[in-house]
C-alpha positions in Angstrom: 139.9 -52.3 24.4 139.3 -49.0 22.6 135.6 -48.6 23.0 134.4 -46.4 25.9 137.8 -44.9 26.8 138.2 -41.7 24.9 137.2 -38.9 27.2 138.3 -40.6 30.4 141.7 -41.4 28.8 142.1 -37.8 27.7 141.3 -36.4 31.1 143.8 -38.9 32.8 146.6 -38.3 30.3 146.4 -34.6 30.3 146.3 -34.5 34.1 149.4 -36.6 34.3 151.3 -34.9 31.5 151.0 -31.8 33.8 151.8 -33.8 36.9 155.2 -35.0 35.6 156.2 -31.5 34.6 156.7 -32.4 31.0 158.3 -29.5 29.1 156.4 -28.4 26.0 159.7 -28.8 24.1 159.6 -32.6 24.8 157.5 -34.4 22.2 155.3 -37.5 22.9 154.2 -40.5 20.9 150.9 -42.3 21.3 150.6 -46.1 20.7 147.1 -47.4 20.2 145.6 -50.8 21.1 144.5 -53.9 19.2 142.1 -53.7 16.3 142.7 -50.0 15.9 144.7 -47.6 13.8 146.1 -44.0 14.1 143.7 -42.7 11.4 140.5 -43.9 13.1 138.4 -41.2 14.8 139.1 -42.3 18.3 142.9 -42.3 18.0 143.2 -39.3 15.7 141.1 -37.2 18.0 142.8 -38.5 21.0 146.3 -37.6 19.8 145.2 -34.1 18.6 143.4 -33.4 21.9 146.6 -34.2 23.8 148.6 -31.9 21.6 146.2 -29.1 22.0 145.9 -29.4 25.8 149.4 -30.3 26.7 151.2 -27.9 24.3 153.6 -30.6 23.4 154.2 -31.9 19.9 152.7 -35.4 19.6 152.6 -38.2 17.1 150.5 -41.4 16.8 153.1 -44.0 15.7 151.5 -46.6 13.4 152.9 -50.1 13.3 152.3 -51.6 9.9 148.8 -51.2 8.6 147.3 -50.7 12.1 144.3 -53.1 12.6 145.7 -56.3 11.0 149.3 -55.7 12.2 148.0 -55.2 15.8 146.2 -58.5 15.7 148.5 -60.8 13.6 152.1 -59.6 13.9 154.1 -60.9 16.8 154.8 -58.2 19.4 158.5 -58.6 19.2 158.4 -57.6 15.5 155.9 -54.8 16.3 158.5 -53.4 18.8 161.2 -53.7 16.2 159.2 -51.7 13.7 158.4 -49.1 16.3 162.1 -48.9 17.3 163.2 -48.2 13.7 160.4 -45.6 13.3 161.4 -43.6 16.4 165.0 -43.7 15.4 164.1 -42.1 12.0 162.0 -39.3 13.6 164.2 -36.3 14.0 161.6 -34.7 16.2 162.4 -37.4 18.9 166.2 -37.3 18.6 166.7 -35.5 22.0 164.2 -37.8 23.8 160.5 -38.2 24.1 157.5 -39.3 26.2 155.1 -42.2 25.6 151.4 -42.5 26.1 150.1 -46.0 25.3 146.7 -47.6 25.4 145.9 -51.3 26.1 148.0 -53.6 23.9 150.0 -50.6 22.7 151.7 -50.8 26.1 153.4 -54.0 25.1 155.0 -52.1 22.2 155.8 -49.2 24.4 157.7 -51.3 26.8 159.5 -53.0 23.9 160.6 -49.5 22.8 161.9 -48.7 26.3 163.6 -52.0 27.0 164.7 -53.4 23.6 165.3 -50.5 21.3 169.1 -50.3 21.0 170.4 -47.0 19.9 167.0 -45.3 20.1 166.4 -41.8 21.7 165.7 -41.9 25.4 162.2 -42.2 26.8 161.7 -39.8 29.7 158.1 -40.3 30.9 155.7 -43.2 30.2 152.0 -43.1 30.8 150.2 -46.5 30.5 146.5 -46.7 30.1 145.1 -50.2 30.9 148.3 -52.0 29.9 148.4 -55.8 30.4 151.9 -55.6 31.9 151.8 -58.9 33.8 149.8 -60.7 31.2 146.2 -61.8 30.7 144.7 -65.1 31.6 141.7 -65.0 29.3 141.3 -64.2 25.6 140.8 -60.4 25.2 137.1 -59.6 24.8 136.1 -62.8 26.6 137.0 -62.9 30.2 135.2 -64.1 33.4 131.7 -62.7 32.5 131.5 -64.0 28.9 129.1 -66.5 27.5 129.7 -70.2 27.1 130.9 -70.0 23.4 133.5 -67.4 24.2 134.7 -69.5 27.1 134.9 -72.6 24.9 137.0 -70.6 22.3 139.2 -69.4 25.2 139.8 -73.0 26.3 140.7 -74.1 22.7 143.2 -71.3 22.3 144.7 -72.2 25.7 145.3 -75.7 24.5 147.5 -74.4 21.6 148.6 -71.1 23.1 152.3 -71.8 23.3 152.6 -73.5 19.9 154.8 -71.7 17.3 151.8 -71.3 15.1 149.8 -69.3 17.7 152.8 -67.4 19.1 154.0 -66.4 15.6 150.6 -65.3 14.2 148.4 -63.9 17.1 149.8 -60.8 18.8 147.8 -61.3 22.1 149.4 -64.7 22.6 152.6 -62.8 23.4 151.1 -61.7 26.7 148.7 -64.5 27.5 149.9 -66.2 30.7 148.4 -69.3 32.3 149.5 -69.3 36.0 148.8 -73.0 36.3 151.2 -73.8 33.5 154.2 -71.6 34.2 156.8 -74.1 33.0 155.3 -74.1 29.5 154.9 -70.3 29.6 158.5 -69.7 30.4 159.7 -72.2 27.8 157.5 -71.3 24.9 155.9 -67.8 25.3 157.9 -65.6 23.0 157.4 -62.1 24.3 156.2 -61.4 27.9 158.8 -63.6 29.7 161.6 -61.6 28.0 159.9 -58.3 28.5 159.4 -58.9 32.3 162.8 -60.6 32.7 161.1 -63.7 34.1 163.3 -66.4 32.8 165.8 -67.6 35.4 169.4 -67.3 34.4 168.5 -65.2 31.4 167.6 -61.9 33.1 169.0 -59.0 31.1 170.5 -56.1 33.2 170.2 -53.8 30.2 166.5 -54.2 30.0 166.2 -53.4 33.7 168.6 -50.4 33.4 166.6 -48.9 30.6 163.2 -49.3 32.3 164.6 -48.0 35.6 165.9 -44.9 33.8 162.4 -43.5 33.3 161.8 -40.1 35.0 158.2 -41.0 35.8 155.9 -44.0 35.2 152.1 -43.6 35.5 150.1 -46.8 35.5 146.4 -46.2 35.0 143.9 -49.0 35.9 140.3 -48.9 34.8 138.3 -50.1 37.8 135.6 -52.0 35.9 137.8 -53.4 33.2 136.4 -56.7 31.9 139.0 -57.2 29.2 142.3 -57.4 31.1 142.0 -60.4 33.5 143.2 -60.0 36.2 142.7 -56.3 36.2 145.7 -55.7 38.6 147.9 -56.7 35.7 147.7 -53.0 34.7 149.6 -52.3 37.9 152.0 -55.3 37.4 149.9 -57.5 39.8 149.0 -61.1 38.9 148.1 -64.5 40.1 150.8 -66.4 42.1 152.2 -69.4 40.3 149.8 -72.3 40.3 146.8 -70.2 41.5 143.9 -69.0 39.3 141.9 -67.3 42.1 143.9 -65.0 44.3 145.7 -62.0 42.9 148.9 -60.6 44.2 149.4 -56.8 44.2 152.5 -55.7 42.3 154.5 -55.2 45.5 154.1 -58.9 46.5 155.2 -60.3 43.2 158.7 -61.6 42.6 159.0 -59.2 39.6 158.8 -56.4 42.1 160.5 -57.8 45.2 163.5 -59.2 43.2 163.3 -56.1 41.0 163.6 -57.9 37.7 162.8 -54.9 35.5 163.5 -52.0 37.9 159.9 -51.4 38.9 160.8 -51.5 42.6 163.7 -49.1 42.0 161.4 -46.6 40.3 158.7 -47.0 43.0 161.2 -46.5 45.9 162.4 -43.4 44.2 158.9 -42.1 44.1 158.7 -42.2 40.3 155.7 -44.6 40.0 152.1 -43.4 40.2 149.4 -46.0 40.6 146.1 -44.5 39.4 142.6 -46.0 39.4 139.7 -44.5 37.5 136.1 -45.6 37.1 135.8 -46.6 33.4 134.0 -49.7 32.2 135.8 -51.0 29.0 133.0 -53.5 28.2 130.7 -50.7 27.1 
């Protein structure tokens, strides 16, 4: 998810940091994607470039050791680690903004919704975040070869087992629309994050997400990693359907306002942005 994004991400983020009128006194944190770390050239340069151009103090927040943690630590635990880190950062005590890339958006939203007692998050910029889930193994997808697709099918067969859910981070946002009962029963992260479980919807999660001043959702038009691509805008397949994709505004998550996305959108606080970047290169 990291490759091929650097300069396009910089341009998009800087533009929208300006758009949302972020004061230079408000710091931001950056959360990287899977198989990456804050110290690698892409993310170190990315964070510093944002600092230089926005005039805001910024920090890349590392979860565990970076690469391995991003792959093999459950997202709920990653969000807990991030929560404790931001609580301990005095620079963020009066509130902060978030810029997140790919899988880092799952941690970002965990910070916003689940972090009890943490500093407030004012503005959130999401770059290619799998917000409604992915239906293929990351780095496989619709245009992959037969071996990758076979691996995809094997993982699907054990996706909702405790073994996979507890040891492979992407399983936390892997969602099979033709097996929604098992997803809601056994997936350990995304159903909670999106308030999808009937009779278990948490009004606090919705209140926290709806308290954002601005939400910027950036979709990369030629993304071959997040399937369906509209997941970056909270769109997804309808239940039982693996072909048609509903835009965010036609999903139950939006119409029934499970997490406050509709509340934010009606208030004019959501910006849906599409840019021509191919994440497969």
